[in-house]
C-alpha positions in Angstrom: 49.7 -70.9 -12.7 49.6 -73.3 -9.8 51.3 -73.7 -6.4 51.5 -77.2 -5.0 52.5 -77.7 -1.3 53.8 -81.0 0.1 55.6 -82.3 3.0 53.0 -81.9 5.8 52.1 -84.7 8.2 52.0 -85.6 11.7 54.9 -85.3 14.1 55.6 -85.4 17.8 56.6 -82.2 19.6 60.2 -81.4 19.0 60.3 -83.1 15.6 60.9 -81.7 12.2 59.2 -81.4 8.9 60.1 -79.8 5.6 57.4 -78.3 3.5 57.8 -77.7 -0.3 56.0 -75.5 -2.6 56.4 -76.2 -6.3 55.3 -73.8 -9.0 53.7 -75.0 -12.2 53.2 -72.7 -15.2 55.1 -69.8 -14.0 56.7 -67.7 -16.7 59.3 -66.4 -14.4 61.4 -67.9 -11.8 61.0 -67.6 -8.1 63.7 -64.8 -7.8 61.2 -62.4 -9.6 58.6 -62.9 -6.9 58.1 -62.5 -3.1 57.3 -66.0 -1.8 55.7 -66.6 1.5 54.5 -69.3 3.9 51.3 -68.7 5.9 49.3 -70.9 8.3 45.9 -71.1 9.6 44.8 -73.1 12.7 41.2 -74.0 13.4 39.3 -70.9 14.7 42.3 -68.7 14.3 43.1 -66.0 11.6 45.7 -66.8 8.9 49.2 -65.5 9.9 52.2 -65.0 7.9 55.0 -67.4 9.0 57.9 -66.5 6.7 58.7 -64.8 3.5 61.5 -64.3 1.1 61.8 -61.3 -1.2 62.9 -61.4 -4.7 66.3 -60.4 -3.6 66.5 -63.0 -1.0 65.8 -61.1 2.2 63.9 -63.3 4.7 61.3 -62.4 7.3 60.0 -64.7 10.1 57.2 -64.2 12.6 58.5 -64.1 16.1 57.0 -67.3 17.1 59.1 -69.4 14.6 62.4 -67.4 14.7 65.3 -69.8 15.3 63.2 -72.9 14.5 62.0 -72.4 11.0 64.1 -71.6 7.8 62.7 -70.4 4.5 64.6 -71.2 1.4 64.2 -71.5 -2.3 65.7 -73.4 -5.2 65.3 -71.0 -8.1 66.3 -73.6 -10.7 63.6 -76.0 -9.5 61.1 -73.1 -8.8 60.6 -74.6 -5.4 60.1 -72.9 -2.0 60.8 -74.7 1.2 60.1 -74.3 4.9 62.3 -76.4 7.2 60.5 -76.6 10.5 62.5 -77.8 13.5 61.6 -78.0 17.2 58.0 -78.1 16.3 55.4 -77.3 19.1 51.9 -78.0 19.5 51.1 -74.4 18.6 52.5 -75.0 15.1 49.6 -77.3 14.2 47.9 -75.7 11.2 47.1 -75.7 7.6 50.2 -74.3 5.8 50.0 -72.4 2.6 52.5 -70.9 0.2 51.8 -67.9 -1.8 53.4 -65.5 -4.2 53.5 -61.7 -4.4 54.2 -60.3 -7.8 55.9 -57.1 -6.7 58.7 -59.0 -5.2 59.1 -56.9 -2.0 56.6 -58.9 0.1 54.4 -55.8 0.8 51.4 -57.7 -0.5 48.9 -58.6 -1.6 49.7 -62.2 -2.2 47.7 -63.1 -5.3 48.4 -66.8 -5.9 47.9 -69.5 -3.3 48.4 -73.2 -3.0 45.8 -75.6 -1.7 47.6 -76.1 1.6 49.4 -79.0 3.5 48.4 -79.9 7.0 50.9 -80.0 9.8 49.9 -81.7 13.0 52.1 -81.7 16.1 51.2 -84.0 19.0 52.6 -84.4 22.4 
């Protein structure tokens, strides 16, 4: 089982990026798991950014509400994070992860390797 993130990069403040997280080797489709996006900036603790339960309910941390959108393509077993109006403080390594229970109560047991997002002024 492997999660592979992509889509990170460097962007100016106010710009947009879309992150993707593809699952390889999963026996089940994404609608049986909770899927989440997390990020960690240098010197800071990892924080949850957004997640989507197996039933499709979505959660966002306050700092990204209205700017980020989490979505999934069940047929492709791919999770997305559309990030608009990016700010300097969004700079971090972004990770996707799965939680087998489906309700996003944790723990998240499988993690990707991360994709770097850098926002500059």
